[in-house]
Backbone as numpy.savetxt, mean C-alpha at the origin, in Angstrom:
# Nx Ny Nz CAx CAy CAz Cx Cy Cz
23.10 3.68 -31.67 23.73 2.39 -31.40 23.22 1.85 -30.06
22.81 0.58 -30.05 22.27 -0.03 -28.84 23.40 -0.53 -27.95
23.40 -0.12 -26.71 24.42 -0.55 -25.77 23.95 -1.78 -25.00
24.90 -2.40 -24.28 24.54 -3.56 -23.45 23.53 -3.17 -22.39
23.69 -1.96 -21.83 22.75 -1.49 -20.80 21.35 -1.35 -21.36
21.25 -0.82 -22.61 19.94 -0.67 -23.24 19.30 -2.03 -23.49
20.11 -2.99 -23.91 19.60 -4.34 -24.18 19.09 -4.99 -22.91
19.84 -4.82 -21.81 19.43 -5.40 -20.54 18.14 -4.76 -20.04
18.02 -3.43 -20.23 16.80 -2.74 -19.78 15.60 -3.21 -20.59
15.79 -3.43 -21.90 14.70 -3.91 -22.74 14.23 -5.28 -22.30
15.19 -6.15 -21.95 14.83 -7.49 -21.49 14.13 -7.45 -20.14
14.53 -6.49 -19.29 13.97 -6.42 -17.94 12.61 -5.74 -17.90
12.31 -4.92 -18.91 11.08 -4.12 -18.87 9.85 -5.02 -18.85
8.92 -4.69 -17.96 7.69 -5.47 -17.86 6.80 -5.22 -19.06
6.14 -6.26 -19.50 5.14 -6.13 -20.56 3.85 -5.61 -19.95
2.98 -5.00 -20.78 1.71 -4.45 -20.24 0.88 -5.48 -19.50
0.81 -6.72 -20.01 0.00 -7.73 -19.33 0.61 -8.11 -17.99
1.95 -8.03 -17.89 2.59 -8.32 -16.61 2.27 -7.22 -15.59
2.29 -5.97 -16.04 1.91 -4.86 -15.15 0.46 -5.00 -14.70
-0.43 -5.34 -15.63 -1.86 -5.48 -15.31 -2.07 -6.58 -14.28
-1.39 -7.71 -14.48 -1.53 -8.82 -13.53 -0.99 -8.46 -12.17
0.15 -7.76 -12.14 0.76 -7.37 -10.86 -0.13 -6.39 -10.11
-0.76 -5.45 -10.83 -1.65 -4.49 -10.19 -2.89 -5.19 -9.62
-3.46 -6.11 -10.40 -4.61 -6.86 -9.91 -4.24 -7.71 -8.70
-3.12 -8.42 -8.79 -2.67 -9.27 -7.69 -2.34 -8.45 -6.45
-1.60 -7.35 -6.66 -1.20 -6.52 -5.52 -2.38 -5.90 -4.80
-3.36 -5.41 -5.56 -4.52 -4.79 -4.91 -5.39 -5.83 -4.22
-5.46 -7.03 -4.77 -6.25 -8.09 -4.11 -5.60 -8.50 -2.79
-4.29 -8.67 -2.80 -3.59 -8.97 -1.54 -3.88 -7.89 -0.51
-3.74 -6.63 -0.94 -3.96 -5.51 -0.02 -5.40 -5.46 0.46
-6.35 -5.74 -0.43 -7.77 -5.68 -0.06 -8.11 -6.75 0.99
-7.55 -7.95 0.83 -7.78 -9.01 1.83 -7.16 -8.61 3.16
-5.94 -8.07 3.12 -5.30 -7.63 4.36 -6.09 -6.53 5.05
-6.58 -5.58 4.27 -7.39 -4.49 4.83 -8.68 -5.03 5.43
-9.27 -6.05 4.80 -10.48 -6.65 5.35 -10.19 -7.34 6.68
-9.01 -7.97 6.80 -8.62 -8.55 8.09 -8.58 -7.47 9.16
-7.97 -6.33 8.82 -7.89 -5.23 9.78 -9.28 -4.72 10.14
-10.12 -4.55 9.14 -11.46 -4.00 9.37 -12.29 -4.93 10.24
-12.24 -6.23 9.94 -13.02 -7.21 10.71 -12.60 -7.24 12.17
-11.33 -6.95 12.44 -10.81 -7.00 13.82 -10.75 -5.62 14.46
-11.28 -4.61 13.78 -11.31 -3.24 14.28 -9.89 -2.74 14.59
-8.99 -2.96 13.62 -7.61 -2.50 13.75 -7.36 -1.39 12.74
-6.25 -0.71 12.92 -5.82 0.32 11.97 -4.53 -0.16 11.30
-4.04 0.63 10.39 -2.78 0.31 9.72 -2.11 1.61 9.34
-1.01 1.52 8.59 -0.28 2.72 8.21 -0.65 3.19 6.82
0.08 4.18 6.33 -0.13 4.68 4.99 -1.45 5.43 4.84
-1.79 5.72 3.60 -3.04 6.40 3.32 -4.23 5.55 3.73
-4.07 4.21 3.63 -5.13 3.32 4.09 -5.36 3.49 5.58
-4.30 3.75 6.33 -4.44 3.97 7.77 -5.25 5.21 8.07
-5.01 6.28 7.31 -5.79 7.51 7.48 -7.26 7.23 7.13
-7.47 6.43 6.07 -8.84 6.08 5.69 -9.53 5.30 6.80
-8.79 4.41 7.47 -9.35 3.65 8.59 -9.76 4.59 9.72
-8.92 5.56 10.05 -9.23 6.49 11.13 -10.51 7.26 10.82
-10.63 7.72 9.58 -11.85 8.43 9.19 -13.05 7.49 9.22
-12.84 6.25 8.78 -13.92 5.25 8.79 -14.42 5.00 10.21
-13.51 4.81 11.15 -13.91 4.53 12.53 -14.57 5.75 13.18
-14.11 6.94 12.80 -14.63 8.15 13.42 -15.96 8.59 12.81
-16.17 8.28 11.52 -17.35 8.81 10.84 -18.32 7.75 10.33
-17.82 6.53 10.10 -18.66 5.48 9.55 -18.64 5.40 8.03
-17.94 6.34 7.38 -17.81 6.26 5.92 -16.99 5.03 5.54
-17.28 4.44 4.37 -16.58 3.25 3.92 -15.11 3.50 3.67
-14.27 2.50 3.97 -12.83 2.64 3.79 -12.48 2.88 2.33
-13.10 2.11 1.42 -12.79 2.23 0.00 -13.01 3.62 -0.57
-14.22 4.18 -0.45 -14.46 5.53 -0.97 -13.56 6.59 -0.33
-13.34 6.48 0.98 -12.48 7.46 1.66 -11.05 7.37 1.12
-10.57 6.15 0.92 -9.22 5.96 0.39 -9.07 6.60 -0.99
-10.08 6.44 -1.82 -10.03 7.00 -3.16 -9.96 8.53 -3.11
-10.80 9.14 -2.29 -10.85 10.60 -2.20 -9.55 11.15 -1.60
-9.01 10.50 -0.58 -7.79 10.96 0.06 -6.62 11.02 -0.92
-6.60 10.12 -1.88 -5.48 10.04 -2.79 -5.51 11.07 -3.91
-6.64 11.70 -4.14 -6.77 12.61 -5.28 -5.69 13.70 -5.31
-5.38 14.37 -4.19 -4.36 15.44 -4.28 -2.96 14.93 -4.62
-2.69 13.66 -4.35 -1.34 13.14 -4.56 -1.04 12.85 -6.04
-2.08 12.74 -6.87 -1.82 12.39 -8.26 -1.09 13.51 -9.00
-1.44 14.76 -8.71 -0.74 15.88 -9.35 0.74 15.85 -8.98
1.03 15.60 -7.71 2.42 15.52 -7.26 3.15 14.37 -7.97
2.48 13.22 -8.04 3.08 12.06 -8.69 3.33 12.31 -10.16
2.39 12.98 -10.84 2.52 13.26 -12.27 3.75 14.14 -12.53
3.94 15.16 -11.68 5.04 16.12 -11.86 6.39 15.49 -11.50
6.44 14.73 -10.41 7.73 14.25 -9.90 8.12 12.86 -10.40
7.15 11.99 -10.64 7.46 10.60 -10.98 6.98 10.19 -12.37
6.24 11.07 -13.04 5.88 10.81 -14.42 4.47 10.28 -14.61
4.07 10.31 -15.87 2.71 9.92 -16.25 2.43 8.45 -16.00
3.37 7.58 -16.39 3.13 6.14 -16.29 2.89 5.72 -14.85
3.75 6.19 -13.94 3.61 5.83 -12.52 2.28 6.34 -11.97
1.92 7.57 -12.32 0.70 8.16 -11.78 -0.54 7.44 -12.29
-0.57 7.12 -13.58 -1.73 6.42 -14.15 -1.87 5.04 -13.52
-0.76 4.32 -13.40 -0.82 2.99 -12.78 -1.30 3.08 -11.33
-0.83 4.10 -10.62 -1.25 4.28 -9.22 -2.73 4.62 -9.12
-3.20 5.45 -10.04 -4.62 5.80 -10.06 -5.47 4.55 -10.28
-5.05 3.70 -11.22 -5.78 2.46 -11.49 -5.74 1.55 -10.26
-4.57 1.45 -9.62 -4.42 0.58 -8.45 -5.32 1.05 -7.31
-5.34 2.35 -7.06 -6.18 2.88 -5.97 -7.65 2.67 -6.29
-8.03 2.90 -7.56 -9.41 2.68 -7.95 -9.83 1.23 -7.76
-8.94 0.30 -8.15 -9.22 -1.12 -7.98 -9.34 -1.49 -6.50
-8.39 -1.00 -5.70 -8.41 -1.31 -4.27 -9.68 -0.77 -3.61
-10.08 0.43 -3.99 -11.30 1.03 -3.43 -12.51 0.18 -3.77
-12.59 -0.27 -5.02 -13.70 -1.11 -5.44 -13.66 -2.46 -4.73
-12.48 -3.05 -4.66 -12.34 -4.36 -4.00 -12.68 -4.27 -2.52
-12.34 -3.15 -1.88 -12.65 -2.97 -0.46 -14.15 -2.88 -0.23
-14.86 -2.27 -1.18 -16.32 -2.19 -1.08 -16.95 -3.56 -1.28
-16.42 -4.33 -2.24 -17.01 -5.63 -2.59 -16.54 -6.76 -1.67
-15.41 -6.58 -1.02 -14.82 -7.68 -0.25 -15.76 -8.30 0.78
-16.54 -7.51 1.54 -17.45 -8.13 2.51 -18.48 -9.06 1.87
-18.75 -8.88 0.57 -19.71 -9.74 -0.13 -19.07 -11.05 -0.59
-17.74 -11.05 -0.70 -17.03 -12.23 -1.17 -16.29 -12.97 -0.06
-16.02 -12.26 1.03 -15.25 -12.84 2.13 -15.95 -12.54 3.44
-16.56 -13.57 4.03 -17.25 -13.41 5.30 -16.53 -14.26 6.35
-16.06 -13.59 7.38 -15.26 -14.25 8.41 -16.08 -14.36 9.68
-16.36 -15.60 10.10 -17.11 -15.82 11.33 -16.26 -15.54 12.56
-14.96 -15.88 12.46 -14.05 -15.61 13.58 -12.65 -15.42 13.04
-11.96 -14.42 13.57 -10.56 -14.22 13.26 -9.87 -13.67 14.50
-8.82 -14.33 14.90 -8.06 -13.87 16.07 -7.41 -12.53 15.74
-7.58 -11.52 16.58 -7.05 -10.19 16.26 -5.54 -10.16 16.04
-4.79 -10.96 16.81 -3.34 -11.00 16.62 -2.99 -11.58 15.26
-3.70 -12.66 14.89 -3.48 -13.24 13.56 -3.86 -12.24 12.48
-4.96 -11.52 12.68 -5.39 -10.52 11.70 -4.33 -9.45 11.52
-3.72 -9.01 12.64 -2.70 -7.97 12.57 -1.47 -8.45 11.80
-1.00 -9.66 12.12 0.21 -10.18 11.49 -0.04 -10.56 10.03
-1.08 -11.36 9.79 -1.39 -11.79 8.43 -1.79 -10.60 7.56
-2.57 -9.68 8.12 -2.96 -8.49 7.37 -1.76 -7.65 7.00
-0.80 -7.51 7.93 0.42 -6.77 7.64 1.22 -7.40 6.52
1.35 -8.73 6.56 2.06 -9.43 5.49 1.37 -9.25 4.15
0.04 -9.41 4.13 -0.71 -9.33 2.88 -0.62 -7.93 2.26
-0.82 -6.91 3.07 -0.75 -5.55 2.54 0.68 -5.23 2.09
1.67 -5.68 2.86 3.06 -5.46 2.49 3.42 -6.12 1.17
3.00 -7.36 1.00 3.27 -8.07 -0.26 2.55 -7.38 -1.42
1.32 -6.92 -1.16 0.58 -6.20 -2.20 1.30 -4.93 -2.61
1.77 -4.15 -1.64 2.50 -2.93 -1.94 3.78 -3.23 -2.71
4.48 -4.27 -2.29 5.73 -4.65 -2.96 5.48 -5.01 -4.42
4.41 -5.75 -4.67 4.06 -6.12 -6.05 3.81 -4.88 -6.89
3.10 -3.91 -6.33 2.79 -2.70 -7.07 4.04 -1.86 -7.33
4.86 -1.67 -6.31 6.04 -0.82 -6.44 7.00 -1.39 -7.47
7.13 -2.71 -7.50 8.05 -3.33 -8.46 7.54 -3.24 -9.90
6.30 -2.80 -10.06 5.76 -2.56 -11.41 5.42 -1.10 -11.60
6.19 -0.24 -10.91 6.05 1.21 -11.06 4.64 1.70 -10.77
4.08 1.25 -9.67 2.76 1.71 -9.23 2.79 1.81 -7.71
1.72 2.32 -7.14 1.62 2.43 -5.69 0.15 2.50 -5.32
-0.11 2.57 -4.03 -1.48 2.79 -3.56 -1.70 4.26 -3.24
-0.94 5.11 -3.93 -1.12 6.55 -3.80 -0.59 7.09 -2.49
-0.89 8.35 -2.23 -0.57 8.98 -0.96 0.85 8.76 -0.50
1.00 8.09 0.64 2.32 7.87 1.23 3.18 7.02 0.30
2.56 6.12 -0.45 3.31 5.30 -1.39 3.97 6.14 -2.47
3.27 7.16 -2.95 3.85 8.06 -3.95 5.03 8.82 -3.34
4.86 9.31 -2.12 5.96 10.02 -1.46 7.15 9.09 -1.21
6.85 7.83 -0.81 7.92 6.86 -0.59 8.69 6.56 -1.86
7.97 6.38 -2.96 8.64 6.14 -4.25 9.48 7.34 -4.65
8.99 8.54 -4.36 9.73 9.76 -4.70 11.04 9.86 -3.92
10.98 9.67 -2.60 12.19 9.84 -1.80 13.23 8.76 -2.11
12.76 7.57 -2.52 13.73 6.53 -2.87 14.34 6.77 -4.25
13.49 7.12 -5.22 13.97 7.28 -6.59 14.75 8.56 -6.78
14.30 9.65 -6.15 14.91 10.95 -6.37 15.95 11.33 -5.32
15.75 10.88 -4.08 16.64 11.28 -3.00 17.54 10.15 -2.51
17.23 8.91 -2.92 18.06 7.78 -2.51 17.78 7.27 -1.11
16.70 7.75 -0.48 16.33 7.24 0.84 15.64 5.90 0.70
15.70 5.09 1.74 15.01 3.81 1.74 13.51 4.04 1.88
12.73 3.57 0.92 11.28 3.76 0.96 10.68 3.08 2.18
11.23 1.89 2.53 10.70 1.16 3.68 10.85 1.94 4.98
12.02 2.56 5.17 12.25 3.32 6.39 11.39 4.59 6.41
11.26 5.23 5.27 10.41 6.42 5.19 8.97 6.06 5.54
8.49 4.95 4.93 7.12 4.51 5.19 6.93 4.18 6.66
7.95 3.55 7.27 7.84 3.18 8.68 7.71 4.42 9.57
8.47 5.46 9.25 8.40 6.68 10.05 7.02 7.33 9.95
6.50 7.41 8.74 5.17 8.02 8.55 4.09 7.16 9.19
4.23 5.84 9.02 3.23 4.93 9.59 3.20 5.02 11.11
4.34 5.28 11.72 4.38 5.42 13.18 3.51 6.59 13.63
3.56 7.68 12.88 2.75 8.85 13.22 1.26 8.56 13.01
0.95 7.88 11.89 -0.46 7.58 11.60 -1.03 6.61 12.63
-0.24 5.58 12.96 -0.71 4.60 13.94 -0.87 5.25 15.31
0.01 6.18 15.66 -0.12 6.88 16.94 -1.43 7.66 17.01
-1.87 8.18 15.86 -3.12 8.94 15.82 -4.32 8.04 16.09
-4.15 6.71 15.91 -5.24 5.78 16.18 -5.62 5.75 17.66
-4.76 6.31 18.51 -5.04 6.39 19.94 -6.38 7.07 20.20
-6.79 7.97 19.30 -8.01 8.75 19.51 -9.27 7.99 19.13
-9.14 6.87 18.39 -10.34 6.15 17.96 -10.32 4.67 18.35
-9.20 4.18 18.87 -9.09 2.77 19.25 -8.74 2.65 20.72
-9.10 1.50 21.32 -8.65 1.25 22.68 -7.19 0.79 22.65
-6.58 0.68 23.82 -5.14 0.37 23.89 -4.82 -1.00 23.30
-5.70 -1.98 23.52 -5.47 -3.33 23.00 -5.45 -3.33 21.48
-6.47 -2.70 20.88 -6.54 -2.65 19.42 -5.41 -1.81 18.83
-5.03 -0.78 19.55 -3.94 0.06 19.07 -2.62 -0.70 19.08
-2.39 -1.48 20.15 -1.15 -2.27 20.23 -1.08 -3.28 19.09
-2.20 -3.92 18.78 -2.23 -4.87 17.67 -2.05 -4.15 16.33
-2.59 -2.95 16.22 -2.42 -2.17 15.00 -0.95 -1.82 14.78
-0.26 -1.50 15.87 1.18 -1.23 15.79 1.92 -2.48 15.31
1.53 -3.64 15.84 2.16 -4.90 15.42 1.95 -5.13 13.93
0.74 -4.89 13.45 0.46 -5.06 12.03 1.27 -4.11 11.17
1.40 -2.85 11.62 2.17 -1.87 10.87 3.65 -2.24 10.83
4.16 -2.80 11.94 5.57 -3.24 11.98 5.80 -4.37 10.98
4.88 -5.33 10.95 4.99 -6.45 10.01 4.96 -5.93 8.57
4.02 -5.05 8.27 3.90 -4.48 6.92 5.21 -3.81 6.50
5.75 -2.97 7.39 6.96 -2.24 7.06 8.19 -3.14 7.04
8.14 -4.23 7.78 9.24 -5.19 7.72 9.33 -5.81 6.33
8.18 -6.14 5.77 8.15 -6.66 4.40 8.80 -5.67 3.44
8.45 -4.39 3.59 8.98 -3.36 2.71 10.48 -3.13 2.94
10.89 -3.06 4.20 12.28 -2.75 4.51 13.23 -3.86 4.05
12.78 -5.10 4.16 13.63 -6.23 3.79 13.70 -6.41 2.28
12.59 -6.16 1.60 12.50 -6.51 0.18 12.60 -5.34 -0.79
12.42 -4.12 -0.31 12.39 -2.97 -1.22 13.57 -2.06 -0.93
14.69 -2.30 -1.64 15.90 -1.51 -1.47 16.36 -1.00 -2.83
16.95 0.19 -2.87 17.42 0.73 -4.15 18.39 -0.24 -4.83
18.15 -0.50 -6.11 19.07 -1.34 -6.88 18.87 -2.82 -6.74
18.01 -3.26 -5.83 17.86 -4.69 -5.61 17.02 -5.32 -6.72
16.02 -4.60 -7.18 15.11 -5.17 -8.19 15.22 -4.32 -9.44
15.49 -4.94 -10.56 15.78 -4.18 -11.77 14.67 -4.26 -12.82
13.46 -4.65 -12.42 12.35 -4.66 -13.36 11.88 -3.25 -13.65
11.27 -3.04 -14.81 10.79 -1.71 -15.18 9.32 -1.78 -15.57
C-alpha cells in the first residue's frame, strides 16, 4: 500500500536528466571558480585545496591530481553512502578534472583582481558543490566525508567542511606568501558560508 510519504518522495525524486544537468552545471561552476583561484595563485579548501597545494609544490596539473586524490574515497563512499552516490561522485570528479584541464583553452583572463577572484571563486565553487550535493553527488574526498557525517551522524556538513578547510588552508602557508594565503582564507570562508547557509539537514527534500 502506497503511503502519503511514499507519494511525496516519488514526486520529489530527481529524474536522471535532472541529475545529469545538475552534475554538469555544478562541475562547470566549480571549474570556473577553481580557474579563478589558479589564475590568482590562490588555494582553496576540500580535496581541490589539497590538489592546489600539490600543484603549486610540484607543477602537476590540478585536474589530474584531483582525480587521483579522490580514488581512495570511492570505496568508502560505496560502503557508507551507497552505489548511486559513489557513481555520481565519480562522474562529477571526472568531469571536473577534465573541465579543469580544458578551462585554460576556453577561458583566458588578461586581468583579475585577486580579492575578486577569492570571493567570486568561493561563491562559484560553493554553488557548484551545493548543486551536486542536492542531487546526491559530491566532488569526492572531503565532500564524501561531509555527506557521510550529515546523513549518518546528523552533523552539519557545512561546519564539518569549514573545520577541515581551515586545516587545509593553513597548510597553504608552506607554498603561498602571506598575502595570497590571506586571500585564500577569504575564499574558503565564502565557499563555506554558501554551504553553511544553504545546506542543512531536512531543508532540501530532493532525492
